[in-house]
C-alpha positions as semicolon CSV with decimal commas, in nm:
position;residue;x (nm);y (nm);z (nm)
1;M;1,374;-4,044;-1,770
2;V;1,487;-3,862;-1,455
3;K;1,638;-3,514;-1,442
4;V;1,880;-3,532;-1,149
5;Y;1,938;-3,221;-0,938
6;D;2,283;-3,086;-0,850
7;N;2,317;-3,159;-0,478
8;P;2,547;-3,380;-0,266
9;T;2,282;-3,650;-0,212
10;S;2,208;-3,675;-0,585
11;K;2,581;-3,695;-0,662
12;D;2,616;-3,976;-0,407
13;F;2,329;-4,162;-0,578
14;L;2,490;-4,115;-0,921
15;S;2,816;-4,263;-0,788
16;L;2,632;-4,596;-0,742
17;L;2,529;-4,625;-1,108
18;P;2,472;-4,842;-1,299
19;M;2,238;-5,018;-1,058
20;T;1,925;-5,235;-1,076
21;L;1,673;-5,202;-0,793
22;T;1,347;-5,375;-0,704
23;F;1,057;-5,141;-0,631
24;E;0,730;-5,195;-0,448
25;D;0,426;-4,979;-0,384
26;Y;0,403;-4,790;-0,056
27;A;0,083;-4,632;0,078
28;G;-0,075;-4,599;-0,267
29;T;0,137;-4,286;-0,312
30;E;0,491;-4,384;-0,402
31;K;0,717;-4,661;-0,528
32;I;1,007;-4,740;-0,297
33;S;1,329;-4,939;-0,310
34;N;1,611;-4,997;-0,064
35;L;1,954;-4,877;-0,167
36;P;2,274;-5,078;-0,111
37;K;2,406;-4,801;0,116
38;K;2,285;-4,485;0,288
39;L;2,343;-4,164;0,094
40;T;2,497;-3,846;0,230
41;K;2,266;-3,585;0,383
42;E;2,527;-3,308;0,346
43;D;2,362;-2,967;0,294
44;A;2,018;-3,132;0,276
45;P;1,707;-2,956;0,411
46;S;1,521;-3,111;0,705
47;G;1,256;-3,239;0,464
48;C;1,046;-3,145;0,163
49;D;0,699;-3,151;0,011
50;A;0,648;-3,460;-0,203
51;S;0,455;-3,415;-0,525
52;V;0,389;-3,618;-0,839
53;G;0,712;-3,696;-1,022
54;N;0,949;-3,628;-0,734
55;F;1,249;-3,863;-0,733
56;T;1,357;-3,864;-0,369
57;Y;1,568;-4,024;-0,098
58;Y;1,405;-4,093;0,239
59;S;1,704;-4,066;0,473
60;P;1,551;-4,225;0,788
61;W;1,500;-4,556;0,603
62;G;1,774;-4,521;0,340
63;N;1,542;-4,581;0,045
64;L;1,447;-4,423;-0,285
65;A;1,089;-4,298;-0,313
66;I;0,930;-4,200;-0,643
67;F;0,598;-4,022;-0,594
68;Y;0,307;-4,079;-0,830
69;R;0,063;-3,894;-0,601
70;D;0,107;-3,576;-0,398
71;F;0,193;-3,645;-0,035
72;G;0,283;-3,324;0,147
73;F;0,577;-3,246;0,374
74;A;0,792;-3,531;0,506
75;N;1,086;-3,493;0,745
76;G;1,402;-3,657;0,612
77;L;1,287;-3,655;0,248
78;I;1,552;-3,522;0,008
79;K;1,475;-3,440;-0,356
80;L;1,720;-3,607;-0,594
81;G;1,543;-3,509;-0,913
82;K;1,222;-3,509;-1,115
83;I;1,069;-3,776;-1,338
84;E;1,047;-3,614;-1,683
85;S;0,860;-3,895;-1,857
86;G;0,690;-4,221;-1,764
87;I;0,528;-4,132;-1,430
88;E;0,188;-4,256;-1,555
89;K;0,337;-4,596;-1,639
90;L;0,510;-4,609;-1,301
91;A;0,182;-4,535;-1,122
92;S;0,009;-4,822;-1,302
93;M;0,274;-5,084;-1,215
94;K;0,135;-5,361;-0,994
95;G;0,343;-5,574;-0,760
96;N;0,721;-5,565;-0,740
97;F;0,925;-5,466;-1,046
98;T;1,287;-5,389;-1,130
99;V;1,437;-5,069;-1,267
100;T;1,789;-5,025;-1,402
101;F;1,942;-4,682;-1,351
102;E;2,220;-4,570;-1,585
103;K;2,385;-4,235;-1,654
104;M;2,311;-4,077;-1,990
105;D;2,579;-3,877;-2,167
């Protein structure tokens, strides 16, 4: 489960739901997936520190990045939310896998 933050980029992501994406591992630190369109960067900071559980958007590449290891500061990284449960399972996933995102009422 992901707790989504209240910011323009997160709202833009939510407007795409429901959506199924294919994720892959990147740098032994995060799981990434390309989005069907670039999200808004309105009011976004220049970057952020990535830590375990961060649900983020990497604006230079236009992809989602879910961190299962701490990374440090990255320019263009925008926090969309925080993984509230399941990060351990995500970290153990091998190869490519799909995730379906849906809004919960």
